[in-house]
Legacy VTK file of the C-alpha trace (Angstrom):
# vtk DataFile Version 3.0
C-alpha trace
ASCII
DATASET POLYDATA
POINTS 102 float
97.625 88.552 107.535
99.897 85.965 109.188
97.162 84.802 111.586
94.704 84.523 108.700
97.017 82.432 106.556
97.790 80.182 109.511
94.075 79.638 110.208
93.339 79.044 106.523
96.239 76.596 106.146
95.429 74.666 109.288
91.763 74.345 108.344
92.859 73.046 104.939
95.100 70.534 106.727
92.120 69.474 108.885
93.732 70.769 112.088
91.972 72.185 115.141
92.381 75.961 114.957
91.007 76.340 118.489
93.841 74.232 119.880
96.777 74.402 117.483
99.864 73.391 119.444
98.152 74.747 122.551
97.180 78.090 120.982
93.752 79.224 119.806
94.794 80.806 116.507
91.172 81.414 115.539
90.810 83.586 118.635
93.900 85.546 117.579
92.288 86.225 114.209
88.967 87.208 115.798
90.810 89.617 118.112
92.168 91.485 115.075
88.677 92.973 114.601
88.852 96.604 115.692
85.203 96.544 116.803
83.841 97.991 113.574
84.320 94.835 111.498
87.702 95.941 110.168
90.463 93.332 110.410
93.233 95.059 108.500
94.370 98.266 106.893
93.886 97.108 103.310
91.318 95.310 101.185
93.744 92.408 100.924
94.107 92.035 104.700
90.342 92.377 105.166
89.574 89.764 102.501
92.132 87.301 103.895
90.679 87.695 107.387
87.178 87.010 106.089
88.373 83.982 104.132
90.126 82.619 107.223
87.049 83.109 109.393
84.798 81.444 106.832
87.227 78.539 106.431
87.079 77.981 110.199
83.271 78.127 109.958
83.195 81.254 112.106
80.474 83.731 111.118
81.661 86.683 109.067
79.788 89.747 110.280
77.821 92.096 108.083
80.135 94.851 109.353
83.194 93.000 107.986
81.487 92.646 104.602
80.570 96.342 104.679
84.185 97.322 105.383
85.452 95.297 102.424
82.664 96.617 100.211
83.454 100.208 101.209
86.953 99.877 99.766
85.663 98.885 96.338
86.294 101.552 93.710
83.444 102.834 91.496
84.857 100.841 88.563
84.489 97.589 90.550
88.115 96.934 91.488
89.674 96.869 94.924
92.895 98.839 95.435
96.118 97.157 96.401
98.197 98.066 99.426
99.118 101.497 98.044
95.952 103.637 97.769
96.414 104.417 94.068
97.541 100.904 93.146
95.405 99.089 90.567
95.797 95.550 91.819
93.988 92.717 90.050
95.249 90.250 92.668
93.524 92.196 95.456
90.317 92.364 93.418
90.439 88.603 92.841
91.078 88.025 96.546
88.185 90.288 97.549
85.866 88.473 95.165
87.050 85.110 96.522
85.352 85.941 99.803
81.955 85.624 98.070
82.617 82.229 96.455
80.978 79.238 98.096
83.168 77.016 100.227
84.268 73.861 98.513
LINES 1 103
102 0 1 2 3 4 5 6 7 8 9 10 11 12 13 14 15 16 17 18 19 20 21 22 23 24 25 26 27 28 29 30 31 32 33 34 35 36 37 38 39 40 41 42 43 44 45 46 47 48 49 50 51 52 53 54 55 56 57 58 59 60 61 62 63 64 65 66 67 68 69 70 71 72 73 74 75 76 77 78 79 80 81 82 83 84 85 86 87 88 89 90 91 92 93 94 95 96 97 98 99 100 101
């Protein structure tokens, strides 16, 4: 999640995420993909990664969307970090991924 927040923050500050103090932090975020579209071990980590990629105008793959969607519970919520955790913050974060960029 640290790489994602750094990318998101630097994009918001109008910084170059491909050369941020000599480091390509966008590349670090992209490298978190395990090959199946999964960027983290929780819905929160997945949603933050997708938000960071979108903020940097990097395409978010259909596989990444499918991973996040697969973690949605039948009642529409996304679980928090603990599997049985009802977490409205994680649900809001997951939904944020589908909002248009402003």
